[in-house]
Structures are given as structure tokens and as C-alpha cells.
A tleap script that builds the chain and sets N, CA, C and O, in Angstrom:
source leaprc.protein.ff14SB
mol = sequence {
  NMET GLU THR THR THR ILE THR ILE SER LYS
  GLU ILE VAL GLU ARG LEU LYS ILE ILE ASP
  GLY ASP SER ILE GLU ALA LYS LEU VAL ASN
  LEU LEU LYS LYS GLY ILE VAL SER GLN LEU
  LYS GLU CYS GLU ASP PHE ILE LEU ASN TYR
  GLU THR LYS TYR GLY MET SER TYR GLU GLN
  PHE LYS ILE LEU TRP GLY LYS SER GLN ILE
  GLU ASN LYS TYR SER HIE GLU SER GLU ARG
  ASP CYS MET GLU TRP GLU GLY PHE GLN HIE
  GLU ARG GLU LYS TRP LEU LYS MET LEU ARG
  GLU LEU LYS ASP LEU LYS THR SER CILE
}
set mol.1.N position { -6.272 0.707 23.849 }
set mol.1.CA position { -6.087 1.022 22.442 }
set mol.1.C position { -6.911 2.269 22.116 }
set mol.1.O position { -8.087 2.363 22.470 }
set mol.2.N position { -6.284 3.204 21.450 }
set mol.2.CA position { -6.961 4.422 21.024 }
set mol.2.C position { -7.842 4.107 19.817 }
set mol.2.O position { -7.458 3.324 18.948 }
set mol.3.N position { -9.016 4.716 19.770 }
set mol.3.CA position { -9.924 4.479 18.644 }
set mol.3.C position { -10.258 5.782 17.941 }
set mol.3.O position { -10.136 6.870 18.504 }
set mol.4.N position { -10.684 5.637 16.691 }
set mol.4.CA position { -11.125 6.757 15.877 }
set mol.4.C position { -12.458 6.382 15.256 }
set mol.4.O position { -12.631 5.256 14.789 }
set mol.5.N position { -13.384 7.298 15.246 }
set mol.5.CA position { -14.684 7.061 14.627 }
set mol.5.C position { -14.606 7.466 13.161 }
set mol.5.O position { -14.116 8.545 12.826 }
set mol.6.N position { -15.097 6.585 12.291 }
set mol.6.CA position { -15.141 6.893 10.863 }
set mol.6.C position { -16.554 6.660 10.351 }
set mol.6.O position { -17.334 5.918 10.947 }
set mol.7.N position { -16.862 7.299 9.250 }
set mol.7.CA position { -18.153 7.104 8.599 }
set mol.7.C position { -17.920 6.282 7.344 }
set mol.7.O position { -17.061 6.595 6.519 }
set mol.8.N position { -18.711 5.216 7.220 }
set mol.8.CA position { -18.601 4.344 6.051 }
set mol.8.C position { -19.970 4.298 5.387 }
set mol.8.O position { -20.987 4.077 6.045 }
set mol.9.N position { -19.981 4.507 4.086 }
set mol.9.CA position { -21.260 4.506 3.370 }
set mol.9.C position { -21.917 3.128 3.447 }
set mol.9.O position { -21.250 2.111 3.635 }
set mol.10.N position { -23.236 3.124 3.299 }
set mol.10.CA position { -23.981 1.861 3.323 }
set mol.10.C position { -23.519 0.929 2.209 }
set mol.10.O position { -23.498 -0.291 2.375 }
set mol.11.N position { -23.149 1.517 1.073 }
set mol.11.CA position { -22.688 0.701 -0.057 }
set mol.11.C position { -21.408 -0.060 0.303 }
set mol.11.O position { -21.255 -1.234 -0.036 }
set mol.12.N position { -20.502 0.619 0.986 }
set mol.12.CA position { -19.252 -0.035 1.395 }
set mol.12.C position { -19.537 -1.096 2.450 }
set mol.12.O position { -19.002 -2.202 2.381 }
set mol.13.N position { -20.373 -0.764 3.422 }
set mol.13.CA position { -20.734 -1.728 4.464 }
set mol.13.C position { -21.353 -2.969 3.827 }
set mol.13.O position { -21.054 -4.093 4.227 }
set mol.14.N position { -22.209 -2.762 2.843 }
set mol.14.CA position { -22.842 -3.893 2.151 }
set mol.14.C position { -21.791 -4.775 1.481 }
set mol.14.O position { -21.867 -6.001 1.548 }
set mol.15.N position { -20.820 -4.150 0.840 }
set mol.15.CA position { -19.778 -4.912 0.143 }
set mol.15.C position { -18.815 -5.596 1.115 }
set mol.15.O position { -18.187 -6.597 0.769 }
set mol.16.N position { -18.702 -5.065 2.308 }
set mol.16.CA position { -17.834 -5.680 3.313 }
set mol.16.C position { -18.398 -7.005 3.830 }
set mol.16.O position { -17.682 -7.771 4.475 }
set mol.17.N position { -19.660 -7.276 3.555 }
set mol.17.CA position { -20.276 -8.519 4.036 }
set mol.17.C position { -19.575 -9.760 3.499 }
set mol.17.O position { -19.614 -10.814 4.133 }
set mol.18.N position { -18.935 -9.648 2.340 }
set mol.18.CA position { -18.271 -10.824 1.764 }
set mol.18.C position { -16.878 -11.062 2.370 }
set mol.18.O position { -16.243 -12.079 2.089 }
set mol.19.N position { -16.414 -10.139 3.188 }
set mol.19.CA position { -15.100 -10.246 3.811 }
set mol.19.C position { -15.233 -10.967 5.145 }
set mol.19.O position { -16.171 -10.710 5.901 }
set mol.20.N position { -14.296 -11.873 5.440 }
set mol.20.CA position { -14.296 -12.569 6.727 }
set mol.20.C position { -14.148 -11.571 7.866 }
set mol.20.O position { -13.424 -10.582 7.757 }
set mol.21.N position { -14.845 -11.850 8.955 }
set mol.21.CA position { -14.737 -11.018 10.149 }
set mol.21.C position { -16.082 -10.829 10.808 }
set mol.21.O position { -17.114 -10.743 10.142 }
set mol.22.N position { -16.056 -10.764 12.142 }
set mol.22.CA position { -17.292 -10.625 12.910 }
set mol.22.C position { -17.737 -9.178 13.072 }
set mol.22.O position { -18.875 -8.914 13.460 }
set mol.23.N position { -16.846 -8.246 12.776 }
set mol.23.CA position { -17.170 -6.825 12.915 }
set mol.23.C position { -16.560 -6.073 11.734 }
set mol.23.O position { -15.730 -6.610 11.001 }
set mol.24.N position { -16.984 -4.828 11.563 }
set mol.24.CA position { -16.408 -3.993 10.498 }
set mol.24.C position { -14.899 -3.879 10.715 }
set mol.24.O position { -14.112 -3.979 9.774 }
set mol.25.N position { -14.514 -3.668 11.969 }
set mol.25.CA position { -13.085 -3.530 12.275 }
set mol.25.C position { -12.313 -4.799 11.903 }
set mol.25.O position { -11.237 -4.718 11.310 }
set mol.26.N position { -12.850 -5.955 12.244 }
set mol.26.CA position { -12.189 -7.216 11.905 }
set mol.26.C position { -12.110 -7.395 10.389 }
set mol.26.O position { -11.110 -7.890 9.869 }
set mol.27.N position { -13.162 -6.993 9.688 }
set mol.27.CA position { -13.164 -7.081 8.230 }
set mol.27.C position { -12.091 -6.173 7.629 }
set mol.27.O position { -11.400 -6.564 6.689 }
set mol.28.N position { -11.952 -4.961 8.172 }
set mol.28.CA position { -10.931 -4.036 7.681 }
set mol.28.C position { -9.525 -4.567 7.961 }
set mol.28.O position { -8.627 -4.429 7.131 }
set mol.29.N position { -9.342 -5.168 9.121 }
set mol.29.CA position { -8.044 -5.769 9.443 }
set mol.29.C position { -7.735 -6.885 8.449 }
set mol.29.O position { -6.604 -7.001 7.977 }
set mol.30.N position { -8.731 -7.704 8.130 }
set mol.30.CA position { -8.515 -8.780 7.155 }
set mol.30.C position { -8.172 -8.226 5.774 }
set mol.30.O position { -7.315 -8.772 5.079 }
set mol.31.N position { -8.838 -7.145 5.379 }
set mol.31.CA position { -8.513 -6.512 4.093 }
set mol.31.C position { -7.088 -5.963 4.095 }
set mol.31.O position { -6.352 -6.130 3.123 }
set mol.32.N position { -6.705 -5.313 5.181 }
set mol.32.CA position { -5.334 -4.803 5.298 }
set mol.32.C position { -4.321 -5.939 5.205 }
set mol.32.O position { -3.308 -5.837 4.512 }
set mol.33.N position { -4.615 -7.016 5.917 }
set mol.33.CA position { -3.705 -8.165 5.911 }
set mol.33.C position { -3.541 -8.705 4.493 }
set mol.33.O position { -2.423 -8.981 4.057 }
set mol.34.N position { -4.646 -8.856 3.779 }
set mol.34.CA position { -4.573 -9.373 2.409 }
set mol.34.C position { -3.797 -8.431 1.503 }
set mol.34.O position { -3.031 -8.880 0.650 }
set mol.35.N position { -3.987 -7.132 1.680 }
set mol.35.CA position { -3.243 -6.157 0.883 }
set mol.35.C position { -1.753 -6.210 1.172 }
set mol.35.O position { -0.934 -6.148 0.256 }
set mol.36.N position { -1.407 -6.325 2.439 }
set mol.36.CA position { 0.004 -6.406 2.824 }
set mol.36.C position { 0.626 -7.682 2.288 }
set mol.36.O position { 1.739 -7.657 1.763 }
set mol.37.N position { -0.079 -8.795 2.413 }
set mol.37.CA position { 0.438 -10.069 1.900 }
set mol.37.C position { 0.649 -9.985 0.390 }
set mol.37.O position { 1.631 -10.513 -0.130 }
set mol.38.N position { -0.257 -9.332 -0.303 }
set mol.38.CA position { -0.113 -9.163 -1.751 }
set mol.38.C position { 1.142 -8.359 -2.082 }
set mol.38.O position { 1.894 -8.732 -2.983 }
set mol.39.N position { 1.374 -7.269 -1.369 }
set mol.39.CA position { 2.572 -6.457 -1.586 }
set mol.39.C position { 3.835 -7.246 -1.253 }
set mol.39.O position { 4.842 -7.151 -1.955 }
set mol.40.N position { 3.771 -8.015 -0.188 }
set mol.40.CA position { 4.902 -8.841 0.229 }
set mol.40.C position { 5.242 -9.876 -0.841 }
set mol.40.O position { 6.412 -10.083 -1.162 }
set mol.41.N position { 4.219 -10.520 -1.389 }
set mol.41.CA position { 4.440 -11.508 -2.452 }
set mol.41.C position { 5.054 -10.859 -3.683 }
set mol.41.O position { 5.923 -11.446 -4.328 }
set mol.42.N position { 4.613 -9.663 -4.011 }
set mol.42.CA position { 5.171 -8.958 -5.163 }
set mol.42.C position { 6.663 -8.681 -4.946 }
set mol.42.O position { 7.474 -8.881 -5.851 }
set mol.43.N position { 7.014 -8.223 -3.757 }
set mol.43.CA position { 8.440 -7.995 -3.445 }
set mol.43.C position { 9.225 -9.295 -3.545 }
set mol.43.O position { 10.314 -9.327 -4.117 }
set mol.44.N position { 8.674 -10.356 -2.991 }
set mol.44.CA position { 9.377 -11.636 -2.998 }
set mol.44.C position { 9.544 -12.176 -4.412 }
set mol.44.O position { 10.543 -12.834 -4.705 }
set mol.45.N position { 8.592 -11.911 -5.287 }
set mol.45.CA position { 8.732 -12.314 -6.691 }
set mol.45.C position { 9.912 -11.605 -7.345 }
set mol.45.O position { 10.703 -12.229 -8.052 }
set mol.46.N position { 10.029 -10.297 -7.108 }
set mol.46.CA position { 11.161 -9.544 -7.660 }
set mol.46.C position { 12.482 -10.045 -7.078 }
set mol.46.O position { 13.463 -10.213 -7.802 }
set mol.47.N position { 12.501 -10.283 -5.770 }
set mol.47.CA position { 13.714 -10.774 -5.112 }
set mol.47.C position { 14.109 -12.128 -5.690 }
set mol.47.O position { 15.286 -12.366 -5.960 }
set mol.48.N position { 13.140 -13.013 -5.882 }
set mol.48.CA position { 13.423 -14.329 -6.458 }
set mol.48.C position { 14.006 -14.203 -7.860 }
set mol.48.O position { 14.905 -14.959 -8.229 }
set mol.49.N position { 13.503 -13.260 -8.635 }
set mol.49.CA position { 14.056 -13.048 -9.980 }
set mol.49.C position { 15.530 -12.679 -9.917 }
set mol.49.O position { 16.331 -13.193 -10.698 }
set mol.50.N position { 15.899 -11.789 -8.991 }
set mol.50.CA position { 17.307 -11.411 -8.856 }
set mol.50.C position { 18.143 -12.571 -8.314 }
set mol.50.O position { 19.266 -12.790 -8.769 }
set mol.51.N position { 17.604 -13.315 -7.347 }
set mol.51.CA position { 18.338 -14.461 -6.812 }
set mol.51.C position { 18.581 -15.502 -7.898 }
set mol.51.O position { 19.643 -16.124 -7.944 }
set mol.52.N position { 17.604 -15.688 -8.760 }
set mol.52.CA position { 17.749 -16.628 -9.873 }
set mol.52.C position { 18.749 -16.098 -10.893 }
set mol.52.O position { 19.600 -16.845 -11.378 }
set mol.53.N position { 18.651 -14.834 -11.214 }
set mol.53.CA position { 19.542 -14.225 -12.208 }
set mol.53.C position { 21.002 -14.308 -11.776 }
set mol.53.O position { 21.874 -14.623 -12.586 }
set mol.54.N position { 21.269 -14.024 -10.499 }
set mol.54.CA position { 22.650 -13.975 -10.016 }
set mol.54.C position { 23.083 -15.247 -9.288 }
set mol.54.O position { 24.259 -15.400 -8.956 }
set mol.55.N position { 22.147 -16.157 -9.038 }
set mol.55.CA position { 22.487 -17.433 -8.415 }
set mol.55.C position { 22.912 -17.318 -6.963 }
set mol.55.O position { 23.708 -18.126 -6.485 }
set mol.56.N position { 22.393 -16.323 -6.255 }
set mol.56.CA position { 22.780 -16.120 -4.851 }
set mol.56.C position { 21.755 -15.231 -4.162 }
set mol.56.O position { 20.900 -14.619 -4.803 }
set mol.57.N position { 21.866 -15.178 -2.838 }
set mol.57.CA position { 21.006 -14.286 -2.058 }
set mol.57.C position { 21.523 -12.855 -2.164 }
set mol.57.O position { 22.631 -12.611 -2.640 }
set mol.58.N position { 20.704 -11.923 -1.715 }
set mol.58.CA position { 21.114 -10.519 -1.738 }
set mol.58.C position { 22.327 -10.295 -0.831 }
set mol.58.O position { 23.229 -9.530 -1.172 }
set mol.59.N position { 22.343 -10.965 0.322 }
set mol.59.CA position { 23.459 -10.809 1.251 }
set mol.59.C position { 24.769 -11.244 0.594 }
set mol.59.O position { 25.784 -10.557 0.706 }
set mol.60.N position { 24.740 -12.391 -0.094 }
set mol.60.CA position { 25.937 -12.863 -0.808 }
set mol.60.C position { 26.320 -11.886 -1.914 }
set mol.60.O position { 27.498 -11.590 -2.112 }
set mol.61.N position { 25.327 -11.393 -2.625 }
set mol.61.CA position { 25.566 -10.449 -3.713 }
set mol.61.C position { 26.266 -9.199 -3.194 }
set mol.61.O position { 27.232 -8.735 -3.800 }
set mol.62.N position { 25.785 -8.644 -2.070 }
set mol.62.CA position { 26.375 -7.421 -1.516 }
set mol.62.C position { 27.829 -7.646 -1.088 }
set mol.62.O position { 28.670 -6.763 -1.257 }
set mol.63.N position { 28.119 -8.810 -0.543 }
set mol.63.CA position { 29.505 -9.114 -0.154 }
set mol.63.C position { 30.392 -9.131 -1.386 }
set mol.63.O position { 31.458 -8.515 -1.401 }
set mol.64.N position { 29.951 -9.841 -2.421 }
set mol.64.CA position { 30.739 -9.915 -3.653 }
set mol.64.C position { 30.803 -8.558 -4.344 }
set mol.64.O position { 31.819 -8.218 -4.950 }
set mol.65.N position { 29.733 -7.786 -4.258 }
set mol.65.CA position { 29.713 -6.435 -4.835 }
set mol.65.C position { 30.794 -5.582 -4.168 }
set mol.65.O position { 31.544 -4.873 -4.838 }
set mol.66.N position { 30.860 -5.665 -2.849 }
set mol.66.CA position { 31.853 -4.901 -2.104 }
set mol.66.C position { 33.282 -5.297 -2.434 }
set mol.66.O position { 34.201 -4.484 -2.329 }
set mol.67.N position { 33.466 -6.546 -2.831 }
set mol.67.CA position { 34.796 -7.047 -3.203 }
set mol.67.C position { 35.053 -6.908 -4.703 }
set mol.67.O position { 36.066 -7.385 -5.214 }
set mol.68.N position { 34.133 -6.255 -5.397 }
set mol.68.CA position { 34.208 -6.085 -6.864 }
set mol.68.C position { 34.319 -7.424 -7.590 }
set mol.68.O position { 35.047 -7.555 -8.573 }
set mol.69.N position { 33.581 -8.413 -7.086 }
set mol.69.CA position { 33.594 -9.740 -7.696 }
set mol.69.C position { 32.315 -10.047 -8.472 }
set mol.69.O position { 32.059 -11.199 -8.822 }
set mol.70.N position { 31.530 -9.038 -8.734 }
set mol.70.CA position { 30.342 -9.202 -9.575 }
set mol.70.C position { 30.748 -8.866 -11.001 }
set mol.70.O position { 31.307 -7.804 -11.274 }
set mol.71.N position { 30.454 -9.793 -11.902 }
set mol.71.CA position { 30.798 -9.581 -13.309 }
set mol.71.C position { 30.071 -8.342 -13.831 }
set mol.71.O position { 28.882 -8.155 -13.573 }
set mol.72.N position { 30.783 -7.513 -14.554 }
set mol.72.CA position { 30.223 -6.274 -15.123 }
set mol.72.C position { 29.602 -5.378 -14.051 }
set mol.72.O position { 28.536 -4.796 -14.257 }
set mol.73.N position { 30.280 -5.274 -12.907 }
set mol.73.CA position { 29.760 -4.512 -11.766 }
set mol.73.C position { 29.337 -3.096 -12.143 }
set mol.73.O position { 28.330 -2.592 -11.644 }
set mol.74.N position { 30.087 -2.467 -13.004 }
set mol.74.CA position { 29.809 -1.063 -13.309 }
set mol.74.C position { 28.921 -0.865 -14.532 }
set mol.74.O position { 28.764 0.256 -15.016 }
set mol.75.N position { 28.345 -1.949 -15.027 }
set mol.75.CA position { 27.412 -1.791 -16.144 }
set mol.75.C position { 26.110 -1.196 -15.609 }
set mol.75.O position { 25.782 -1.337 -14.431 }
set mol.76.N position { 25.389 -0.538 -16.488 }
set mol.76.CA position { 24.106 0.059 -16.103 }
set mol.76.C position { 23.175 -1.012 -15.531 }
set mol.76.O position { 22.509 -0.788 -14.520 }
set mol.77.N position { 23.134 -2.167 -16.178 }
set mol.77.CA position { 22.241 -3.245 -15.745 }
set mol.77.C position { 22.589 -3.726 -14.339 }
set mol.77.O position { 21.705 -3.867 -13.494 }
set mol.78.N position { 23.869 -3.977 -14.086 }
set mol.78.CA position { 24.279 -4.471 -12.767 }
set mol.78.C position { 24.006 -3.448 -11.673 }
set mol.78.O position { 23.510 -3.795 -10.601 }
set mol.79.N position { 24.327 -2.197 -11.942 }
set mol.79.CA position { 24.086 -1.158 -10.940 }
set mol.79.C position { 22.593 -0.983 -10.673 }
set mol.79.O position { 22.176 -0.819 -9.526 }
set mol.80.N position { 21.795 -1.018 -11.733 }
set mol.80.CA position { 20.336 -0.904 -11.570 }
set mol.80.C position { 19.803 -2.094 -10.771 }
set mol.80.O position { 18.997 -1.928 -9.855 }
set mol.81.N position { 20.264 -3.301 -11.130 }
set mol.81.CA position { 19.825 -4.493 -10.405 }
set mol.81.C position { 20.164 -4.389 -8.925 }
set mol.81.O position { 19.345 -4.716 -8.067 }
set mol.82.N position { 21.377 -3.931 -8.634 }
set mol.82.CA position { 21.810 -3.802 -7.242 }
set mol.82.C position { 20.897 -2.843 -6.478 }
set mol.82.O position { 20.461 -3.154 -5.370 }
set mol.83.N position { 20.612 -1.704 -7.052 }
set mol.83.CA position { 19.758 -0.713 -6.382 }
set mol.83.C position { 18.323 -1.217 -6.229 }
set mol.83.O position { 17.711 -1.053 -5.173 }
set mol.84.N position { 17.791 -1.831 -7.288 }
set mol.84.CA position { 16.413 -2.324 -7.216 }
set mol.84.C position { 16.298 -3.475 -6.223 }
set mol.84.O position { 15.352 -3.537 -5.437 }
set mol.85.N position { 17.269 -4.385 -6.265 }
set mol.85.CA position { 17.262 -5.532 -5.359 }
set mol.85.C position { 17.291 -5.043 -3.917 }
set mol.85.O position { 16.534 -5.529 -3.077 }
set mol.86.N position { 18.153 -4.093 -3.635 }
set mol.86.CA position { 18.234 -3.518 -2.293 }
set mol.86.C position { 16.902 -2.872 -1.910 }
set mol.86.O position { 16.437 -3.026 -0.781 }
set mol.87.N position { 16.298 -2.159 -2.838 }
set mol.87.CA position { 15.008 -1.530 -2.577 }
set mol.87.C position { 13.929 -2.546 -2.244 }
set mol.87.O position { 13.139 -2.339 -1.323 }
set mol.88.N position { 13.892 -3.647 -2.992 }
set mol.88.CA position { 12.894 -4.688 -2.719 }
set mol.88.C position { 13.161 -5.375 -1.385 }
set mol.88.O position { 12.221 -5.777 -0.699 }
set mol.89.N position { 14.431 -5.516 -1.010 }
set mol.89.CA position { 14.765 -6.090 0.297 }
set mol.89.C position { 14.207 -5.198 1.408 }
set mol.89.O position { 13.596 -5.691 2.356 }
set mol.90.N position { 14.420 -3.886 1.288 }
set mol.90.CA position { 13.912 -2.954 2.301 }
set mol.90.C position { 12.385 -2.929 2.311 }
set mol.90.O position { 11.763 -2.900 3.372 }
set mol.91.N position { 11.796 -2.940 1.130 }
set mol.91.CA position { 10.333 -2.928 1.046 }
set mol.91.C position { 9.752 -4.197 1.661 }
set mol.91.O position { 8.742 -4.147 2.363 }
set mol.92.N position { 10.391 -5.330 1.396 }
set mol.92.CA position { 9.947 -6.604 1.972 }
set mol.92.C position { 9.956 -6.524 3.495 }
set mol.92.O position { 9.000 -6.941 4.149 }
set mol.93.N position { 11.040 -5.986 4.059 }
set mol.93.CA position { 11.134 -5.846 5.514 }
set mol.93.C position { 10.045 -4.923 6.052 }
set mol.93.O position { 9.484 -5.179 7.118 }
set mol.94.N position { 9.746 -3.856 5.323 }
set mol.94.CA position { 8.689 -2.925 5.735 }
set mol.94.C position { 7.343 -3.642 5.793 }
set mol.94.O position { 6.603 -3.504 6.767 }
set mol.95.N position { 7.024 -4.417 4.736 }
set mol.95.CA position { 5.742 -5.122 4.700 }
set mol.95.C position { 5.678 -6.205 5.775 }
set mol.95.O position { 4.626 -6.412 6.381 }
set mol.96.N position { 6.800 -6.902 6.018 }
set mol.96.CA position { 6.819 -7.917 7.076 }
set mol.96.C position { 6.561 -7.282 8.442 }
set mol.96.O position { 5.810 -7.823 9.253 }
set mol.97.N position { 7.181 -6.145 8.687 }
set mol.97.CA position { 6.986 -5.440 9.955 }
set mol.97.C position { 5.519 -5.041 10.109 }
set mol.97.O position { 4.935 -5.209 11.180 }
set mol.98.N position { 4.933 -4.518 9.050 }
set mol.98.CA position { 3.525 -4.120 9.108 }
set mol.98.C position { 2.620 -5.323 9.348 }
set mol.98.O position { 1.644 -5.229 10.092 }
set mol.99.N position { 2.941 -6.451 8.721 }
set mol.99.CA position { 2.135 -7.658 8.900 }
set mol.99.C position { 2.228 -8.155 10.342 }
set mol.99.O position { 1.219 -8.541 10.934 }
set mol.100.N position { 3.430 -8.147 10.905 }
set mol.100.CA position { 3.595 -8.556 12.309 }
set mol.100.C position { 2.799 -7.635 13.238 }
set mol.100.O position { 2.111 -8.098 14.148 }
set mol.101.N position { 2.902 -6.331 12.994 }
set mol.101.CA position { 2.163 -5.371 13.819 }
set mol.101.C position { 0.659 -5.584 13.689 }
set mol.101.O position { -0.073 -5.485 14.674 }
set mol.102.N position { 0.207 -5.872 12.493 }
set mol.102.CA position { -1.217 -6.099 12.261 }
set mol.102.C position { -1.680 -7.366 12.963 }
set mol.102.O position { -2.779 -7.402 13.517 }
set mol.103.N position { -0.852 -8.407 12.946 }
set mol.103.CA position { -1.226 -9.644 13.641 }
set mol.103.C position { -1.322 -9.403 15.139 }
set mol.103.O position { -2.219 -9.935 15.794 }
set mol.104.N position { -0.407 -8.606 15.692 }
set mol.104.CA position { -0.481 -8.264 17.114 }
set mol.104.C position { -1.746 -7.467 17.404 }
set mol.104.O position { -2.415 -7.700 18.411 }
set mol.105.N position { -2.072 -6.532 16.524 }
set mol.105.CA position { -3.270 -5.714 16.673 }
set mol.105.C position { -4.517 -6.573 16.575 }
set mol.105.O position { -5.466 -6.392 17.338 }
set mol.106.N position { -4.514 -7.503 15.640 }
set mol.106.CA position { -5.694 -8.335 15.396 }
set mol.106.C position { -6.076 -9.130 16.638 }
set mol.106.O position { -7.261 -9.362 16.879 }
set mol.107.N position { -5.099 -9.549 17.425 }
set mol.107.CA position { -5.411 -10.347 18.605 }
set mol.107.C position { -6.190 -9.545 19.643 }
set mol.107.O position { -6.827 -10.126 20.521 }
set mol.108.N position { -6.146 -8.217 19.551 }
set mol.108.CA position { -6.864 -7.396 20.524 }
set mol.108.C position { -8.251 -6.987 20.038 }
set mol.108.O position { -8.975 -6.289 20.748 }
set mol.109.N position { -8.630 -7.418 18.829 }
set mol.109.CA position { -9.949 -7.041 18.284 }
set mol.109.C position { -11.003 -8.005 18.785 }
set mol.109.O position { -12.178 -7.867 18.445 }
savepdb mol mol.pdb
quit
């Protein structure tokens, strides 16, 4: 594994003491993990709102969208929802990928 040397102020090191981990690196990994999980939960909250609003998963929605079976498909609200929902789906996948990579990395610390 390639490493990089960084300088961390004493104040930051002192505050890192409350974070779980046996080393500064482990503490930073734990902070990253918590940040990623927080972002992931935020995406999932938005996705759940759309699933509740439309009564289906995004995959089902896209199929019906393609068949023009979504009520008021061309309304500003429906089009915005479709774009935002798709964006949150992609963002969720991005955060999941980062979390998986971080878990793999963490095992080598």
C-alpha cells in the first residue's frame, strides 16, 4: 500500500482521541466511514420519499416512465422527481462503492 505523510496539528490530534481506533490512520478511516454512512443514509431517505410518493421502486418507475405510464409524466414535478430520483440512485451507488472500498482498506490497517 502506498502511503503519504501528512502534518496534523496538535489540536486535531487531541480531538481525535475521542474517535475509535488504535492509530491516527484507523481513527481517520473511522471518521471517513461515518461520513460516508451519513451521506448514504441521506440518499436513502430521499429515495424512500420517492418510493413512498410513487408506490414503487426506481426500477419499476423507470420501466413505467419508458412506457409513458406515469401519471402527469410531462409535468414539471414528475420530470424533476425522475431526474432527482435517478441522481440519488447514482449517488447511493457511489457512496456504497466508497464504503466497500474503505472496508477493504480498513482490513489492511
